[in-house]
Backbone as CSV, one residue per row, in Angstrom:
resi,resn,N_x,N_y,N_z,CA_x,CA_y,CA_z,C_x,C_y,C_z
1,UNK,114.337,147.832,-83.166,114.519,146.979,-83.959,115.361,145.857,-83.509
2,UNK,115.053,144.689,-82.642,116.054,143.710,-82.705,115.112,142.658,-82.867
3,UNK,116.553,141.307,-83.502,115.972,140.349,-83.669,117.155,139.141,-82.982
4,UNK,116.467,138.452,-82.558,117.179,137.080,-82.136,117.545,135.883,-83.415
5,UNK,118.669,135.974,-83.430,119.508,134.950,-84.653,120.189,133.914,-83.687
6,UNK,120.078,132.689,-84.444,120.636,131.355,-84.044,121.457,130.907,-85.124
7,UNK,122.829,131.237,-84.358,123.942,131.335,-85.624,124.042,129.560,-86.299
8,UNK,123.735,128.689,-85.516,123.897,127.430,-86.057,122.916,127.433,-87.862
9,UNK,122.081,128.270,-87.470,121.352,128.054,-88.802,122.500,128.809,-89.936
10,UNK,123.204,129.345,-89.901,124.168,130.104,-91.290,125.247,129.378,-91.113
11,UNK,125.349,128.070,-90.737,126.901,127.415,-90.970,126.901,126.979,-92.161
12,UNK,128.061,127.303,-93.261,128.392,126.571,-94.170,128.348,125.101,-94.428
13,UNK,128.461,124.260,-95.190,128.908,122.926,-95.566,130.336,122.864,-95.074
14,UNK,130.980,123.922,-96.165,132.284,123.941,-96.563,132.932,124.733,-96.159
15,UNK,134.208,125.085,-95.954,135.283,126.161,-95.658,136.313,126.086,-96.995
16,UNK,135.821,127.390,-97.758,136.934,127.516,-99.312,138.211,127.752,-98.542
17,UNK,139.508,126.993,-98.911,140.478,127.689,-98.349,140.439,128.769,-99.894
18,UNK,142.386,129.164,-99.003,143.013,129.917,-100.329,143.411,129.170,-101.166
19,UNK,143.702,128.119,-101.351,143.892,127.499,-102.516,143.768,125.565,-102.125
20,UNK,143.370,125.106,-103.247,143.134,123.798,-102.570,141.843,123.020,-102.822
21,UNK,141.473,122.231,-102.185,139.891,121.972,-102.617,138.896,121.911,-101.299
22,UNK,138.308,122.617,-101.488,137.130,122.924,-100.338,137.344,121.779,-99.124
23,UNK,136.978,122.066,-97.864,137.113,121.513,-96.564,135.412,121.581,-95.958
24,UNK,135.387,120.475,-95.381,134.005,120.053,-94.583,134.188,121.300,-93.492
25,UNK,133.304,121.807,-92.815,133.411,122.355,-91.820,133.159,121.371,-90.300
26,UNK,133.797,121.759,-89.402,134.165,120.871,-88.488,133.481,121.875,-87.136
27,UNK,132.428,121.356,-86.481,131.159,122.251,-85.706,131.625,121.854,-84.036
28,UNK,131.831,122.058,-82.963,131.871,121.491,-81.590,131.116,122.666,-80.665
29,UNK,130.254,121.665,-80.426,128.859,122.786,-79.713,129.120,122.838,-78.332
30,UNK,129.379,123.783,-77.596,129.451,124.154,-76.041,128.336,124.318,-75.487
31,UNK,128.344,124.891,-74.314,127.027,125.748,-73.382,126.614,126.618,-73.916
32,UNK,127.609,127.674,-74.588,127.365,128.845,-74.767,127.562,129.596,-75.612
33,UNK,128.670,128.412,-76.668,129.231,128.604,-78.274,129.362,127.629,-78.857
34,UNK,129.824,127.918,-80.198,130.567,126.973,-81.174,131.641,127.208,-81.598
35,UNK,132.689,126.278,-81.739,133.924,126.256,-82.446,133.706,125.759,-83.501
36,UNK,134.624,126.691,-84.603,134.110,126.585,-85.741,135.842,125.945,-86.473
37,UNK,136.196,125.234,-87.317,137.642,124.164,-87.750,137.325,123.996,-88.964
38,UNK,138.192,123.516,-89.120,138.443,122.449,-90.744,139.885,122.104,-90.497
39,UNK,139.875,121.002,-91.264,141.420,120.112,-91.506,142.280,120.907,-92.210
40,UNK,143.396,120.750,-91.629,144.510,121.637,-92.154,144.183,123.021,-91.760
41,UNK,143.391,123.728,-90.920,143.296,125.040,-90.329,144.009,124.981,-89.134
42,UNK,144.899,126.263,-88.517,145.601,125.994,-87.236,144.684,126.813,-86.617
43,UNK,143.376,127.567,-87.166,142.785,128.863,-86.210,141.335,128.261,-85.819
44,UNK,141.192,128.087,-84.950,139.350,127.766,-84.691,138.981,129.126,-84.671
45,UNK,137.710,129.272,-84.432,136.391,130.042,-84.053,135.609,130.205,-83.363
46,UNK,135.560,130.541,-82.177,134.410,130.399,-81.295,133.267,131.648,-81.771
47,UNK,132.495,131.011,-81.704,130.624,132.449,-81.997,130.067,131.655,-80.904
48,UNK,129.311,132.896,-80.328,128.506,132.581,-79.485,127.171,132.202,-79.966
49,UNK,126.512,131.341,-79.788,125.199,130.689,-80.284,124.675,131.278,-80.556
50,UNK,123.901,132.974,-79.964,122.944,133.093,-80.662,123.303,134.859,-79.989
51,UNK,123.034,135.639,-81.358,123.136,137.114,-81.297,122.073,138.215,-81.701
52,UNK,122.104,139.214,-81.209,120.974,140.260,-81.496,121.580,140.955,-82.768
53,UNK,120.318,140.924,-83.763,120.441,141.624,-85.008,119.961,143.317,-84.742
54,UNK,120.413,144.042,-84.864,119.800,145.469,-84.379,120.057,146.320,-85.972
55,UNK,119.126,147.369,-86.258,119.415,148.394,-87.527,120.773,148.465,-88.385
56,UNK,121.706,148.603,-87.037,123.109,148.908,-87.566,123.862,147.567,-87.926
57,UNK,123.163,146.798,-88.124,124.099,144.975,-88.179,123.521,145.153,-89.682
58,UNK,121.985,145.182,-90.160,121.502,145.309,-91.636,122.427,146.108,-92.369
59,UNK,122.455,147.582,-91.630,123.284,148.404,-93.077,124.489,147.945,-93.014
60,UNK,125.176,147.449,-91.893,126.782,146.585,-91.614,126.795,145.787,-93.442
61,UNK,125.707,144.719,-92.720,125.728,143.734,-94.046,125.750,144.452,-95.724
62,UNK,124.912,145.262,-96.055,124.951,146.296,-97.018,125.677,146.757,-96.964
63,UNK,126.484,147.402,-96.343,128.189,147.960,-96.667,129.080,146.789,-96.789
64,UNK,129.085,145.788,-96.381,130.198,144.547,-96.798,129.790,144.075,-98.070
65,UNK,128.259,143.909,-98.490,127.761,143.425,-99.963,128.594,144.383,-100.832
66,UNK,128.548,145.655,-100.645,129.052,146.455,-101.538,130.504,146.677,-101.575
67,UNK,131.424,146.505,-100.406,132.649,147.088,-100.251,133.535,145.995,-99.394
68,UNK,132.889,144.904,-99.327,134.156,143.990,-99.088,134.361,143.082,-99.513
69,UNK,135.550,141.988,-99.377,135.724,141.222,-100.770,135.006,140.154,-100.372
70,UNK,134.121,139.577,-101.358,133.372,138.337,-101.590,133.752,137.271,-102.417
71,UNK,134.754,137.698,-103.675,135.016,136.743,-104.626,135.555,135.339,-103.934
72,UNK,135.147,134.449,-105.092,135.956,133.362,-105.034,136.729,132.869,-106.502
73,UNK,137.448,133.008,-106.616,138.369,132.806,-108.023,138.872,131.289,-108.394
74,UNK,138.047,130.724,-108.817,137.963,129.496,-108.766,138.723,128.878,-110.270
75,UNK,139.219,129.674,-110.635,140.120,129.811,-111.569,141.471,130.212,-111.481
76,UNK,141.770,130.140,-110.067,143.394,131.035,-109.868,143.913,130.072,-109.427
77,UNK,145.087,130.317,-108.862,145.847,129.483,-107.961,145.322,129.459,-106.368
78,UNK,145.180,130.716,-105.842,144.615,131.503,-104.953,143.496,131.734,-105.049
79,UNK,142.465,131.425,-104.343,140.818,131.220,-104.537,140.551,132.855,-103.839
80,UNK,141.051,133.205,-102.809,140.956,134.393,-102.038,142.420,134.445,-101.328
81,UNK,141.477,136.117,-100.106,143.368,136.201,-99.429,143.182,135.749,-98.309
82,UNK,141.950,134.913,-97.700,142.238,134.317,-96.737,141.807,134.807,-95.549
83,UNK,140.783,136.348,-95.816,140.532,137.448,-95.079,138.910,137.464,-94.772
84,UNK,138.063,138.474,-94.012,137.382,139.098,-93.946,138.187,140.484,-94.584
85,UNK,137.878,141.210,-95.643,138.281,142.377,-95.824,137.271,143.476,-95.976
86,UNK,137.628,144.527,-95.347,136.387,145.903,-95.811,137.411,146.942,-96.163
87,UNK,136.569,147.651,-97.332,137.499,148.945,-97.663,136.616,150.094,-97.603
88,UNK,137.139,151.251,-97.180,136.142,152.361,-96.893,136.574,153.582,-96.647
89,UNK,136.351,154.852,-97.571,137.075,156.257,-97.153,136.519,156.649,-96.200
90,UNK,135.347,156.610,-95.734,134.427,157.247,-94.933,134.420,156.931,-93.298
91,UNK,134.569,157.451,-92.171,134.527,157.068,-91.019,133.067,156.594,-90.926
92,UNK,132.127,156.731,-91.315,130.812,156.649,-91.075,130.561,155.040,-91.253
93,UNK,131.151,154.826,-92.289,131.111,152.898,-92.782,131.818,152.297,-92.012
94,UNK,132.338,152.649,-91.132,133.281,151.508,-90.076,132.749,150.804,-88.615
95,UNK,131.933,151.536,-88.361,131.158,151.340,-86.821,130.141,150.282,-87.285
96,UNK,129.552,150.533,-87.892,128.572,149.390,-88.039,128.879,148.259,-88.569
97,UNK,130.011,148.127,-89.441,130.840,146.798,-89.489,131.869,146.144,-88.269
98,UNK,132.535,147.050,-87.565,132.858,146.519,-86.325,132.171,146.434,-85.632
99,UNK,130.970,146.865,-85.280,129.998,146.383,-84.149,129.438,144.980,-84.430
100,UNK,129.228,144.428,-86.018,128.933,143.616,-85.967,129.565,142.468,-85.955
101,UNK,131.229,142.655,-85.855,132.012,142.057,-85.682,132.282,141.223,-84.400
102,UNK,132.260,142.617,-83.779,132.015,142.395,-81.907,131.053,141.453,-81.717
103,UNK,130.089,141.511,-82.235,129.292,140.228,-81.518,129.222,138.874,-82.520
104,UNK,130.560,138.885,-82.957,131.168,137.206,-83.689,132.182,137.267,-82.426
105,UNK,132.491,137.827,-81.793,133.199,137.651,-80.332,135.177,138.450,-81.270
106,UNK,134.925,139.314,-82.036,135.864,139.844,-83.119,135.738,141.314,-82.855
107,UNK,136.748,141.390,-81.693,137.201,142.884,-81.275,137.772,143.328,-82.335
108,UNK,138.043,144.952,-82.056,139.144,145.449,-82.923,140.446,145.058,-82.666
109,UNK,140.338,145.116,-81.490,141.840,144.637,-81.209,142.333,143.512,-82.160
110,UNK,141.602,142.868,-82.715,141.913,141.771,-83.280,142.331,142.032,-84.847
111,UNK,142.033,143.452,-85.415,141.744,143.790,-86.768,142.996,144.231,-87.211
112,UNK,143.454,144.141,-88.517,144.611,144.455,-89.349,143.939,145.583,-89.908
113,UNK,144.437,146.559,-90.268,144.633,147.871,-91.154,145.612,147.959,-91.901
114,UNK,145.557,149.024,-93.039,146.681,149.520,-93.810,145.623,150.841,-94.631
115,UNK,146.068,151.799,-95.205,145.891,152.898,-95.536,146.157,153.245,-96.754
116,UNK,145.431,152.796,-98.011,145.561,153.501,-99.253,145.101,155.122,-99.593
117,UNK,146.186,156.313,-99.872,146.281,157.437,-100.076,146.294,157.619,-101.492
118,UNK,145.525,158.602,-102.028,145.641,159.345,-103.702,146.798,159.981,-103.537
119,UNK,147.405,160.166,-104.470,148.970,160.383,-104.124,148.504,161.908,-104.636
120,UNK,147.607,162.971,-104.843,146.869,164.162,-105.020,146.543,164.178,-103.724
121,UNK,146.511,163.556,-102.661,145.669,164.141,-101.283,147.281,164.797,-101.012
122,UNK,147.570,165.601,-100.053,148.517,166.646,-99.666,148.492,166.766,-97.829
123,UNK,148.032,165.779,-97.226,147.965,165.527,-95.914,149.253,164.724,-95.566
124,UNK,150.306,164.803,-94.422,150.837,164.280,-94.269,150.590,163.021,-93.324
125,UNK,151.099,161.590,-93.824,150.621,160.173,-93.590,150.149,160.014,-92.223
126,UNK,151.355,160.830,-91.388,151.047,160.483,-90.062,149.746,161.364,-89.412
127,UNK,149.166,162.376,-90.014,147.880,162.773,-89.669,146.834,161.939,-89.955
128,UNK,147.039,161.478,-91.258,145.885,160.636,-91.770,145.841,159.249,-90.733
129,UNK,147.041,158.681,-90.152,146.740,158.108,-89.284,145.742,158.329,-87.587
130,UNK,146.144,159.177,-87.456,145.930,159.322,-85.968,144.468,160.191,-86.523
131,UNK,144.063,160.654,-87.781,142.435,160.841,-87.934,141.652,159.611,-87.554
132,UNK,142.208,158.464,-88.499,141.733,156.975,-88.439,141.466,156.221,-87.020
133,UNK,142.859,156.447,-86.042,142.734,156.206,-84.720,141.342,156.891,-83.974
134,UNK,141.662,158.152,-83.944,140.677,159.218,-82.909,139.437,158.308,-83.426
135,UNK,138.855,158.319,-84.710,137.502,158.443,-85.198,137.013,156.925,-85.546
136,UNK,137.765,155.893,-85.492,137.687,154.580,-85.227,137.734,153.724,-84.495
137,UNK,138.604,154.447,-83.270,139.368,153.532,-82.458,140.260,151.912,-83.180
138,UNK,140.694,152.411,-84.106,141.330,151.115,-84.291,142.876,151.652,-84.029
139,UNK,143.265,150.160,-83.811,144.581,150.147,-83.001,146.105,150.170,-83.690
140,UNK,147.055,151.708,-83.642,147.715,151.836,-84.421,149.142,150.480,-84.151
141,UNK,149.114,149.872,-83.259,149.806,148.101,-83.331,149.550,147.604,-84.233
142,UNK,148.040,147.475,-84.800,147.638,146.418,-85.721,147.783,147.315,-87.295
143,UNK,148.291,147.986,-87.224,148.508,148.369,-89.039,149.917,147.682,-89.523
144,UNK,149.402,147.073,-90.792,150.176,146.092,-91.337,151.626,146.849,-91.915
145,UNK,152.803,146.090,-91.973,153.814,146.251,-92.622,153.342,146.556,-93.714
146,UNK,154.288,147.883,-94.229,154.049,149.244,-95.834,152.459,149.348,-95.511
147,UNK,152.158,149.856,-94.291,150.711,150.278,-94.135,150.169,151.064,-94.687
148,UNK,151.178,152.148,-95.447,150.657,153.123,-96.299,150.645,152.983,-97.698
149,UNK,149.859,153.096,-98.300,150.208,153.028,-100.087,149.775,153.915,-100.558
150,UNK,150.252,154.302,-101.909,149.649,155.583,-102.620,149.228,154.717,-103.915
151,UNK,147.937,155.523,-104.464,146.607,155.298,-105.563,146.684,156.380,-106.146
152,UNK,146.286,155.988,-107.341,145.917,157.124,-108.357,146.822,157.891,-109.501
153,UNK,146.606,158.433,-110.262,147.494,159.463,-110.942,147.441,160.727,-110.410
154,UNK,148.589,161.201,-110.677,149.049,162.948,-110.393,148.217,163.675,-111.076
155,UNK,147.401,164.607,-110.616,146.973,165.749,-111.096,145.399,164.961,-111.491
156,UNK,145.040,163.850,-110.821,143.354,163.542,-111.174,142.724,162.739,-109.879
157,UNK,142.692,164.304,-109.097,142.151,163.364,-107.642,140.481,163.092,-107.752
158,UNK,140.083,161.996,-106.949,138.867,160.837,-106.879,137.916,161.193,-105.689
159,UNK,136.911,161.694,-105.790,136.041,161.826,-104.705,136.137,160.413,-103.737
160,UNK,136.060,159.370,-104.364,136.138,158.033,-103.913,136.839,158.070,-103.177
161,UNK,138.495,158.144,-102.705,139.524,157.895,-102.163,139.269,158.712,-101.187
162,UNK,138.205,159.413,-100.819,138.150,160.339,-99.789,139.517,161.373,-99.408
163,UNK,139.355,162.554,-98.731,140.801,163.363,-98.243,141.311,162.563,-96.873
164,UNK,140.961,161.710,-96.560,141.385,160.637,-95.179,142.436,159.514,-95.678
165,UNK,142.158,159.440,-97.250,142.603,157.676,-97.675,141.438,157.125,-97.486
166,UNK,141.901,155.383,-97.827,140.924,154.346,-98.050,141.446,153.557,-97.119
167,UNK,140.616,153.157,-96.106,141.304,151.838,-95.071,140.837,150.728,-95.573
168,UNK,141.993,149.478,-95.536,141.429,148.609,-95.979,141.491,147.504,-94.602
169,UNK,140.571,146.945,-94.083,140.149,146.329,-92.876,140.198,144.798,-93.273
170,UNK,140.808,144.157,-92.256,141.286,142.466,-92.386,140.692,142.008,-91.278
171,UNK,140.502,140.984,-91.301,140.430,139.511,-90.375,140.725,138.606,-90.748
172,UNK,142.022,137.762,-90.758,142.276,136.706,-91.460,141.918,135.790,-90.672
173,UNK,141.246,134.666,-91.670,140.354,133.265,-91.421,139.807,132.866,-92.342
174,UNK,140.665,132.024,-92.822,139.453,131.233,-93.851,138.033,130.719,-93.541
175,UNK,138.053,129.976,-92.058,137.042,129.424,-91.599,135.920,130.701,-90.997
176,UNK,136.389,131.716,-90.624,135.170,132.962,-90.619,135.025,133.389,-91.311
177,UNK,135.777,133.819,-92.742,135.165,134.219,-94.054,134.074,133.787,-94.685
178,UNK,133.953,131.882,-94.637,133.435,131.089,-95.106,131.747,131.307,-94.429
179,UNK,131.937,131.145,-93.023,130.843,131.569,-92.036,130.347,133.091,-92.513
180,UNK,131.406,134.092,-92.501,130.536,135.384,-92.532,129.561,135.677,-93.811
181,UNK,130.510,135.087,-94.861,129.758,135.755,-96.361,128.601,134.441,-96.034
182,UNK,128.523,133.349,-95.824,127.749,133.033,-96.019,126.325,133.573,-95.350
183,UNK,127.153,134.190,-94.128,125.456,134.525,-93.235,125.362,135.801,-93.811
184,UNK,125.967,136.697,-94.076,125.142,137.733,-94.673,124.589,137.796,-96.284
185,UNK,124.948,137.104,-96.727,124.010,136.343,-97.925,122.787,135.682,-97.342
186,UNK,122.971,135.232,-96.792,121.455,134.091,-96.415,120.860,135.405,-95.310
187,UNK,121.541,136.547,-94.618,120.561,137.200,-94.067,119.786,138.035,-95.103
188,UNK,120.388,138.442,-95.660,119.589,139.528,-97.377,118.978,138.363,-98.182
189,UNK,119.037,136.891,-98.019,117.938,136.178,-98.754,116.468,136.314,-98.387
190,UNK,116.829,136.437,-96.804,115.806,136.215,-95.873,114.782,137.214,-96.062
191,UNK,115.594,138.270,-95.639,114.772,139.634,-96.001,113.896,139.666,-96.856
192,UNK,114.496,139.709,-98.119,113.843,139.423,-99.493,112.483,138.529,-99.919
193,UNK,112.944,137.337,-99.228,111.728,136.022,-99.064,110.756,136.917,-97.941
194,UNK,111.544,137.721,-96.933,110.040,138.048,-95.897,109.017,139.446,-96.458
195,UNK,109.934,139.764,-97.447,109.446,140.901,-98.213,109.466,141.837,-96.743
196,UNK,110.620,142.081,-96.295,110.781,142.675,-94.695,111.218,144.287,-95.417
197,UNK,110.080,145.318,-95.682,110.859,146.547,-96.099,112.225,147.166,-95.067
198,UNK,111.353,146.993,-93.794,112.847,147.576,-92.949,113.807,147.327,-93.149
199,UNK,114.598,145.703,-92.909,115.298,145.341,-93.073,115.817,145.457,-94.180
200,UNK,115.081,145.053,-95.569,115.438,145.925,-97.148,116.427,146.746,-97.191
201,UNK,115.549,147.873,-96.439,115.975,149.411,-96.777,117.144,149.598,-96.124
202,UNK,117.272,148.947,-94.740,118.453,148.806,-93.994,119.665,148.680,-94.765
203,UNK,119.774,147.641,-95.384,120.510,146.570,-96.201,120.910,147.818,-97.187
204,UNK,120.011,148.545,-98.272,120.160,148.735,-99.450,120.368,150.513,-99.168
205,UNK,120.397,150.919,-97.569,121.587,152.599,-97.168,122.432,151.938,-97.129
206,UNK,122.892,150.615,-96.436,125.007,150.653,-96.427,125.164,150.524,-97.796
207,UNK,124.446,149.497,-98.413,125.240,149.396,-99.976,125.689,150.586,-100.808
208,UNK,124.322,151.688,-100.755,124.444,152.858,-101.674,125.299,153.628,-101.130
209,UNK,125.607,153.276,-99.909,126.956,154.184,-99.001,128.380,153.906,-99.699
210,UNK,128.284,152.612,-100.289,129.450,151.958,-100.400,129.256,152.224,-102.061
211,UNK,128.601,151.089,-102.548,128.536,151.642,-104.290,127.136,152.059,-104.884
212,UNK,126.899,152.900,-103.754,125.537,153.735,-104.781,126.102,155.232,-105.058
213,UNK,125.900,155.642,-105.892,125.969,157.324,-106.751,124.724,158.054,-106.644
214,UNK,124.820,159.486,-106.201,123.792,160.564,-106.533,124.366,161.667,-107.291
215,UNK,123.698,161.691,-108.476,123.795,162.855,-109.660,122.823,163.780,-109.807
216,UNK,123.249,164.934,-109.780,122.407,166.297,-109.410,123.256,167.500,-110.399
217,UNK,122.736,167.444,-111.862,123.523,168.748,-112.660,122.272,169.021,-113.189
218,UNK,121.881,170.372,-112.440,120.911,171.937,-112.906,121.405,171.900,-114.621
219,UNK,122.195,172.180,-114.993,122.530,172.485,-116.092,122.439,171.890,-117.313
220,UNK,122.258,170.207,-116.602,121.635,169.539,-117.827,120.409,168.717,-117.728
221,UNK,119.788,169.729,-116.225,118.781,168.904,-115.972,118.626,167.402,-115.529
222,UNK,119.882,166.869,-115.099,120.011,165.374,-115.007,119.879,164.718,-113.143
223,UNK,119.261,163.970,-113.144,119.082,163.551,-111.865,118.912,162.506,-111.754
224,UNK,119.661,161.300,-110.922,119.968,160.267,-111.210,120.586,159.670,-109.910
225,UNK,120.292,158.198,-109.716,120.366,157.686,-108.672,121.275,156.178,-109.292
226,UNK,121.949,155.700,-108.468,122.853,154.466,-109.297,123.495,153.567,-108.270
227,UNK,122.855,152.103,-108.424,123.333,150.971,-107.765,124.045,149.877,-108.882
228,UNK,125.523,149.932,-108.227,126.138,149.441,-109.312,126.957,148.182,-108.547
229,UNK,127.380,147.212,-109.226,128.068,145.950,-108.717,128.247,145.272,-109.956
230,UNK,129.226,144.432,-109.767,130.422,143.415,-111.383,129.991,142.324,-110.681
231,UNK,128.726,141.901,-109.742,128.139,140.455,-109.407,126.869,140.446,-109.749
232,UNK,126.668,139.733,-110.983,125.225,139.409,-110.996,124.234,139.328,-110.509
233,UNK,124.818,138.363,-109.805,123.642,137.338,-108.712,123.026,139.100,-107.995
234,UNK,124.559,139.573,-107.283,123.692,140.278,-106.249,123.175,141.708,-107.009
235,UNK,123.123,142.100,-108.221,122.402,142.947,-108.597,120.890,142.798,-109.028
236,UNK,120.647,141.358,-109.104,119.306,140.758,-109.423,118.467,141.220,-107.903
237,UNK,119.542,140.311,-106.813,119.084,140.593,-105.150,118.480,142.101,-105.091
238,UNK,119.410,143.406,-105.666,118.952,144.450,-105.517,118.342,144.831,-106.386
239,UNK,118.093,144.720,-107.181,116.655,145.179,-107.991,115.544,144.112,-107.927
240,UNK,115.325,143.614,-106.862,114.650,143.004,-106.169,114.140,143.561,-105.104
241,UNK,114.796,143.978,-104.314,115.023,144.664,-103.218,114.166,145.974,-103.722
242,UNK,114.948,146.456,-104.275,114.153,148.290,-104.768,112.502,147.634,-105.055
243,UNK,112.498,146.691,-105.688,111.134,146.481,-105.992,110.103,146.350,-105.081
244,UNK,110.511,145.877,-103.981,109.706,145.510,-102.688,109.259,146.501,-102.077
245,UNK,110.753,147.537,-101.907,110.222,148.976,-101.305,109.034,149.859,-102.301
246,UNK,109.029,149.699,-103.646,108.300,150.462,-104.081,108.611,150.917,-105.739
247,UNK,110.144,150.563,-105.967,110.437,151.076,-106.904,110.786,150.200,-108.127
248,UNK,109.798,150.993,-109.175,109.899,150.001,-110.438,110.234,150.201,-111.591
249,UNK,110.242,151.767,-111.960,110.710,152.493,-112.746,113.128,152.124,-112.826
250,UNK,113.348,151.050,-112.737,114.397,150.546,-113.249,115.285,150.778,-114.129
251,UNK,116.013,151.570,-114.607,116.942,151.475,-115.603,118.176,150.480,-115.720
252,UNK,118.338,149.066,-116.573,119.921,148.477,-116.350,120.729,148.710,-117.590
253,UNK,121.974,148.783,-116.944,123.489,149.290,-117.693,123.891,148.242,-117.510
254,UNK,124.620,147.698,-118.650,125.367,146.661,-118.810,127.149,147.290,-119.152
255,UNK,127.679,146.178,-118.434,129.609,147.061,-118.746,130.046,147.625,-119.958
256,UNK,129.371,146.466,-121.229,129.716,146.380,-122.756,129.247,148.057,-122.864
257,UNK,128.053,148.388,-122.411,127.576,149.980,-123.450,128.397,150.756,-122.436
258,UNK,129.362,150.691,-121.866,129.843,151.684,-120.994,131.274,151.362,-120.709
259,UNK,132.394,152.471,-119.993,133.929,152.263,-119.588,133.660,151.376,-118.236
260,UNK,132.147,151.253,-117.304,132.355,151.133,-116.083,132.823,149.283,-115.997
261,UNK,133.292,148.527,-115.777,133.120,147.133,-115.212,131.704,146.354,-114.628
262,UNK,131.020,147.576,-113.893,129.953,147.338,-112.535,128.988,147.433,-113.818
263,UNK,127.676,146.364,-113.496,126.192,146.740,-114.038,125.750,147.776,-113.172
264,UNK,124.965,148.087,-113.821,123.931,149.235,-112.979,122.660,149.278,-112.817
265,UNK,121.880,149.479,-111.824,120.845,149.960,-111.610,120.655,151.420,-111.563
266,UNK,119.670,152.338,-112.104,119.664,153.929,-112.772,118.073,153.814,-112.002
267,UNK,117.986,154.809,-111.474,116.503,155.450,-110.918,116.742,156.841,-111.482
268,UNK,115.230,157.381,-112.068,115.450,158.700,-112.484,114.161,159.890,-112.193
269,UNK,113.312,159.034,-111.635,111.955,159.758,-111.587,111.742,160.000,-110.326
270,UNK,110.819,161.406,-110.033,110.860,161.623,-108.352,109.867,160.931,-107.895
271,UNK,109.137,159.854,-108.304,108.302,159.407,-107.327,109.152,158.423,-106.657
272,UNK,110.343,157.843,-107.749,111.028,156.704,-107.014,112.024,157.301,-105.590
273,UNK,112.760,158.800,-106.309,113.658,159.853,-105.524,112.731,159.431,-103.865
274,UNK,111.324,160.085,-104.040,110.717,159.729,-102.712,110.561,159.023,-102.110
275,UNK,110.912,157.637,-102.440,110.856,156.183,-101.707,112.367,155.986,-100.887
276,UNK,112.853,156.363,-101.880,114.395,156.892,-101.526,114.553,157.428,-99.785
277,UNK,113.796,158.747,-100.334,114.432,159.583,-99.230,113.389,159.537,-98.040
278,UNK,112.042,158.522,-98.460,111.122,157.937,-96.922,112.042,157.124,-96.064
279,UNK,112.763,156.107,-97.049,113.427,155.009,-95.919,114.889,155.871,-95.713
280,UNK,115.122,156.781,-96.357,116.359,157.059,-95.665,117.857,156.204,-96.125
281,UNK,117.379,155.952,-97.303,119.000,155.339,-97.922,119.755,155.924,-98.362
282,UNK,119.616,157.223,-99.319,121.273,158.056,-99.358,121.762,158.482,-98.468
283,UNK,121.381,158.530,-96.960,121.631,159.284,-96.021,122.908,158.811,-95.052
284,UNK,123.571,157.853,-94.903,124.632,157.629,-94.495,125.713,158.330,-94.316
285,UNK,126.384,158.830,-95.483,127.139,159.382,-95.628,126.662,160.800,-96.197
286,UNK,127.402,161.610,-95.373,127.052,163.293,-95.551,126.934,163.973,-96.824
287,UNK,127.655,163.356,-97.655,128.414,164.111,-99.218,127.298,163.419,-99.891
288,UNK,126.632,162.607,-99.216,125.615,162.001,-100.382,124.186,162.124,-100.038
289,UNK,124.339,162.424,-98.941,122.930,162.911,-98.143,122.605,164.218,-98.903
290,UNK,123.760,165.392,-98.920,123.430,166.660,-98.976,123.222,166.773,-100.600
291,UNK,123.854,166.025,-101.488,123.674,166.074,-102.797,122.453,165.605,-103.266
292,UNK,122.046,164.569,-102.641,120.360,163.823,-102.896,119.257,165.020,-102.499
293,UNK,119.421,165.944,-101.332,118.558,166.645,-100.540,118.690,167.871,-101.608
294,UNK,119.804,168.353,-102.177,119.664,169.263,-103.210,118.535,168.538,-104.513
295,UNK,119.231,167.199,-105.182,118.306,167.056,-106.112,116.441,167.118,-105.852
296,UNK,116.386,166.418,-104.498,114.880,166.438,-104.290,114.410,167.771,-104.137
297,UNK,114.830,168.755,-103.904,114.450,170.153,-103.413,114.285,170.935,-104.800
298,UNK,115.188,170.400,-105.632,115.181,171.117,-107.322,113.979,170.741,-107.872
299,UNK,112.833,170.127,-107.567,111.594,169.859,-108.124,110.797,170.800,-107.785
């Protein structure tokens, strides 16, 4: 599965700065690439004219939509942090993201990172740093100052934090941030418009690894798949995506009805579970795949 993408189609009209008013995107076309910049930004970005998108790139788009920073806080002094920022607790989440960024000529040598470690994790921080370097090839010299910080409450460990901490991956550039967020949203929109089940299922697979959950409890006969987001527009797109691949029995939950700040799309029945299984949507992370397999085998 490979598709040639002309990047000029995905350039935004504006660049959203960290603070202040929006700036016009400046585009200079060269023989093999584009140079992007804006007024008052010292950092130019050079992008190839075309890239190939493969299946891992669609997974990366889903991952970033789930676990990447996409917000623009118009009411705040600082609109955003000025970076492409991705957060993940499992090594399987990083290769797709890094491979997609590589296609935009952003190598791992350019990526900054830090690690959040749950206070209940007993591993030595040095051991955790070595784990991530070994499994992701991130560069130790690119660890940010104050590269290790602690999270959580003593005595209350969480699965989400992972045993090897939670990595925050950064590429600082307001120009690239505006382009990249426009790019991933437009790719998702196009997949929905085409009703391309293959592309949509890969985006859902990435998203589920980040902000999806599977719950199986034989004691209470509970079988549940959940897609969650605090972005209403994204929730609507996810619902449309699930409907396109054949899932129609979706229950929507609302933050005001529970303890979570996220809205959820919940799936409860066997026929829909089998569709998720057909497209391998719960399979990116081993622990979610294994719980889902047990759930399916319980029928």
